[in-house]
C-alpha positions in Angstrom: 0.0 0.2 -0.2 1.3 3.3 -1.1 0.9 6.5 0.8 -1.2 7.9 -2.1 -3.5 5.0 -1.9 -3.9 4.7 1.7 -6.7 5.7 3.7 -5.8 8.6 5.8 -7.6 9.7 8.9 -8.1 13.5 7.7 -9.8 12.1 4.3 -12.5 10.2 6.1 -15.8 11.3 7.1 -15.9 13.2 9.9 -18.2 10.8 11.5 -15.6 8.2 10.9 -12.7 9.8 12.4 -12.2 8.5 16.0 -12.2 12.1 17.6 -15.0 13.1 15.7 -16.9 10.1 16.1 -16.5 10.2 19.9 -17.9 13.2 20.0 -21.0 13.0 18.0 -21.7 9.4 19.2 -20.1 9.3 22.5 -17.4 6.8 23.4 -19.4 3.5 23.5 -19.9 4.1 19.7 -16.0 3.2 19.3 -14.2 0.0 18.5 -11.4 -0.9 20.7 -8.9 0.1 17.8 -10.6 3.6 17.6 -10.2 4.4 21.4 -6.3 3.1 21.0 -6.2 5.4 17.6 -7.0 8.4 19.7 -4.5 7.7 22.4 -1.4 7.3 19.3 -2.7 10.0 17.5 -1.0 8.9 14.2 -0.4 6.1 12.4 2.4 5.6 9.8 3.1 6.2 6.2 1.0 3.0 4.8 -1.4 2.7 7.8 -4.0 5.1 9.3 -3.8 5.0 13.4 -6.8 2.8 13.5 -5.3 0.4 11.2 -2.4 0.3 13.2 -4.2 -0.2 16.2 -5.7 -3.4 14.9 -2.5 -4.6 13.9 -1.6 -4.2 17.6 -5.0 -5.9 18.9 -4.4 -8.4 16.4 -1.1 -9.5 17.9 -3.1 -10.2 21.2 -6.0 -11.7 19.8 -7.8 -8.8 20.1 -7.8 -9.1 23.8 -7.8 -5.9 26.0 -6.2 -8.2 28.9 -3.5 -9.2 27.2 -2.8 -6.1 25.2 -2.6 -4.8 29.2 0.6 -7.0 29.8 2.5 -5.8 27.0 5.0 -3.4 28.3 6.4 -0.2 26.8 9.4 -2.0 25.3 6.7 -4.6 23.6 5.0 -2.2 22.1 7.7 0.3 20.9 8.3 -3.0 18.7 5.4 -2.0 16.3 6.1 0.1 13.3 5.1 3.4 14.2 4.9 3.1 17.8 7.5 5.1 19.5 8.0 5.5 23.3 5.5 8.3 23.9 2.8 6.5 22.2 3.6 3.3 23.9 3.5 5.0 27.3 0.2 6.5 26.4 -1.0 3.1 25.8 0.1 1.3 28.9 -0.8 4.5 30.8 -4.4 4.0 30.0 -4.9 0.3 30.5 -3.6 0.9 33.8 -5.9 3.1 34.5 -8.6 0.8 33.3 -7.2 -1.8 35.8 -6.8 0.5 38.7 -10.7 1.3 38.1 -11.8 -2.1 37.9 -10.1 -3.1 41.3 -12.1 0.0 42.9 -15.3 -1.1 44.3 -18.2 0.7 43.1 -19.4 2.6 46.6 -22.5 1.3 47.8 -25.4 3.7 47.6 -28.2 4.2 50.1 -31.5 3.5 48.9 -34.0 5.9 50.2 -36.8 4.0 51.0 -38.5 6.3 54.0 -37.9 9.9 55.5 -36.1 8.0 58.4 -33.4 7.0 55.6 -33.5 10.3 54.2 -32.8 11.8 58.0 -30.0 9.6 58.8 -28.3 10.3 55.2 -28.1 14.2 55.9 -27.4 14.1 59.5 -23.8 13.8 59.4 -23.9 17.3 57.2 -26.2 19.0 59.8 -25.7 17.7 62.8 -24.6 20.6 65.6 -25.0 23.5 63.0 -26.2 26.6 64.4 -27.4 28.6 61.6 -29.7 27.4 58.6 -28.6 25.2 55.6 -30.5 24.2 52.6 -29.7 20.6 51.1 -30.8 18.5 48.6 -30.4 14.6 48.2 -30.0 14.2 44.6 -31.5 10.4 43.5 -31.3 8.0 40.8 -34.4 5.6 39.6 -33.8 3.4 42.3 -34.2 6.3 44.7 -30.5 5.9 45.6 -28.9 8.5 46.5 -26.5 10.1 43.8 -24.8 12.8 46.3 -26.2 15.3 48.9 -25.8 18.9 47.8 -25.8 22.1 49.9 -27.7 24.7 48.7 -27.2 27.6 50.8 -26.1 28.8 54.3 -27.7 31.4 55.8 -28.2 33.0 59.7 -29.9 31.6 62.2 -33.3 32.1 61.2 -33.7 31.4 57.7 -31.1 30.6 54.6 -32.2 31.3 50.8 -33.1 28.0 48.5 -32.6 29.5 45.0 -35.1 26.9 42.6 -32.6 27.5 39.3 -29.3 26.2 41.5 -31.2 23.5 43.0 -32.6 22.1 39.5 -29.1 22.9 38.0 -27.8 20.6 40.3 -30.1 17.5 39.6 -30.1 18.1 35.9 -26.2 18.1 35.9 -26.3 15.1 37.8 -29.0 13.4 35.8 -31.2 12.8 39.1 -34.5 11.5 38.7 -36.0 12.6 42.0 -34.7 15.1 44.9 -35.5 15.6 48.5 -35.2 18.7 50.0 -33.8 19.1 53.6 -33.5 22.4 55.6 -32.4 22.7 59.5 -34.2 24.3 62.2 -31.1 25.2 64.5 -33.9 26.5 67.6 -35.3 22.6 67.6 -38.6 23.9 66.3 -40.0 21.1 63.9 -43.2 23.4 62.3 -43.3 24.2 59.0 -43.7 28.1 58.6 -45.8 29.4 55.7 -42.5 30.4 54.0 -41.2 26.6 54.0 -44.8 25.7 52.6 -44.6 27.9 49.7 -41.1 27.1 48.7 -41.8 23.5 49.0 -45.0 24.1 46.4 -42.8 26.1 44.4 -40.0 23.6 44.1 -42.3 20.6 43.7 -44.4 22.6 40.6 -41.0 23.2 39.0 -40.1 19.6 39.3 -43.2 18.1 38.0 -42.3 20.5 34.7 -38.8 19.1 34.7 -39.8 15.5 35.4 -37.9 15.5 38.4 -40.1 14.9 41.6 -39.7 16.6 44.7 -40.7 13.4 46.7 -40.2 15.1 50.2 -38.9 18.0 52.7 -37.5 17.4 55.7 -37.2 19.9 58.6 -34.0 18.9 60.5 -33.2 19.5 64.1 -30.5 17.5 66.0 -33.2 15.0 67.8 -35.8 14.8 65.4 -37.3 15.7 62.2 -40.3 16.5 60.3 -41.3 15.2 56.8 -43.9 17.0 54.7 -44.4 13.6 52.8 -45.3 11.7 56.1 -47.5 15.1 57.3 -49.2 14.8 54.0 -48.3 18.5 53.2 -45.9 17.8 50.3 
């Protein structure tokens, strides 16, 4: 194959170039060879980066686990793979190995207001000022993460609906639980608490991110809008 007749990546349709394909279709759409091609960046006079990646993969039976066993020296034996490219491949596969070793942290599944209270407790216990938090949940009602929205004085704090749902949308949350504390220990919901809850519930309905509950937190106990039937 000559340079003139070889397929160069830059001459391919944009959706077929590895980098552009990843941007257009997402990482899952790329083959192993295309992902490796992104790592090495360029091929040789006769082979595109993708074709060179296929040659490397074929040498290990297209098995990524066996590819990960190759050293920088082993990879550098392939024409077109210098030390820098070999290091990039080794580093990427090492990251994959480390990720595989890490256990996915268990997520608490919220099945009751008590679960939500216990989840947020470490964040609000002993606070002498009001704070507003949300629990972001996935479709299984597992906690994606707790997020602090605001921190205020002893008698109030601001909860911006735009900021609340910005976090929910960014984390692809399927539902949220609202929480704010009363340092005084008073578990009664104020009219402002009720109005805010109604406003956020309406916004969540429009965005298909339902507000499942709103907790008023104190160090000793809590009040749940959902349990009280006022959500």
